[in-house]
N, C-alpha and C positions, 0 to 999 in steps of 0.2 A: 227355683232351688238350684244351687250350683251343682255341677257334676261331682266335685270333690266332697260336698256335703252329702250327696246321695250315696257315694261310695262309703263314706264314714257311717252313714245310717245302715247301709246293708251289712257292713262289717260288724256293727254293734248288734244287729239282729242275729247274725250268725254266732256271735259270742254268747248271746243269751240262750240261743238254741243249744249250743254246746254245754252251757251251764246246766240247762234243764235236763239234758241227756245224762250228764254226770250225776245230777241229783237223783234222777230216776234209777241209775245204776246203784247208787248208795242205798236207796230204799229197797231195791232187790237184794242187795247184800245183807241188809238188816233183816229182811224177811227170811232169807236162807239161814242166817245165823240163829234167829229165833226158832225156826223149824228144827234146826240141828240140836239146839239146846233142849227142845221138847222131846225129840227122839232119844237123846242121851240121858233124859231125866235129870237135867242140870238146870231146871227152871228156878231152883233156889238161888242161882246166881243173879237172877233178875231182881231179887229183893235187896241186893247191894245198891245203895243209892246211885253211885256213879255208873254202874252197869245199867240200872233201870233208866237213867237219863240217856245213856248212849244207845241203848237197844229198844227204846220206846217206839214201836212201829207206828202207832197212831200219830205220834208227833211228827215223824218223818213223812208219813203220807199226807198229813195236813199241810206241812210246809211245802211239799211238792205241789199239791193242789192249789195252794195260794199263789205260788210262783207261776204256775201255768196260767191261772186265771188272770193274773196281772199282766203277764206277757201277751196273752191273747187280746186283752183290752187295749194295750199300747199298740200292738200290731194292727188292730182294727182301726184305731184313730189315725195311725200313720198311713194306712191304705186310703182312708177317706181324704186325707190331706193331699196325697199324691193325685187322686182322682180329681179333686177340686182344682189343683194346679194345672192338670192336663186340660180340664174344661176351660179354665181362664185363659190359658195360652193358645188354644187351638179353636175351640168351639165358639167362644165369645166373639173373637175377631171375624170369624167366617160369617156368623149370623149378622153382626153389625154391618159388615161389608155388603152382604146380600140385601139387607133392608135399605141401606143408603143408596145402593146402586139402583134398585127398583124405584125408590123415591125420586132420584135424579132423572131417570129415564121418563117416568110418567109425568113429572112436573115439566120436564123439557118438552115433551110431546104437547102438553096443554098450552105452554107458552107459545110454541111454534104454531099451533092451531089458531090461537087468538091473534097472533101477529099476521097470519096469512089471510084471515077472513074478517073484513070490517063489519059485516052484518052481525057478528057475534058480540059487538061492543055495546051491550045493553048494561044498565046499572047493576043488575045482579051478576051478570057475567064478568063485569069489571072487578067486582069483589072476588070472584073465583080466580080471575087472572092475577090479582094482587096476592092472593094466598099462594098461588103456584109460584110466583116470582120469589116470595119470601121463603117458601118451602125449599125451592131450589138453592137459594142463597144459603139458607141454614144447612141444607144437606151437603153443599160444597164445603162449608166450614167444618161441619161435624165429620165428614168423610176424611178430610185432610187431617184432622186431629186424631181420629181413630187409626188411620193409616200410619201416622208418625208414631203414635204410642205402640202400635203393634210391631213396628219395625225397630224402634229405638229402645223400648223398655227391656227386651231381652238382652240387647247389646250392653246397656248401661248396668244391668244387674249382674252380668258376668265379669265385670271388672274387679 
């Protein structure tokens, strides 16, 4: 994710939080107005259709609850996406590098061991030797590809 996209996302989250705060303040205002009308015995005003529509506290509270729920769901999804991106950008390459390095080291040790001692050249051991050579070759190629992707993909995606 680009840094300007993340800044846009953060500003959008702040805008929604401000909107929810304003909506909450409106609900409180309607609540206070309803309470004041009740205290002043002016509840007959609520029978006027446009006043009833405007001062319907249940509708305002329902709207606020819906907006908060939607916002929390979107925020939760966004947090999961950010966590996944962090995992893909930092944890995956580190784990792959560790696995490939260990594979290269142990396959290299096995190849050197077979190269240094002729008495190990039995038919079953030759098969193991071939597997070690193939594993080292594959690890070299895979290590190079993972290293290039790890280094180049962030550079290419920031353009």
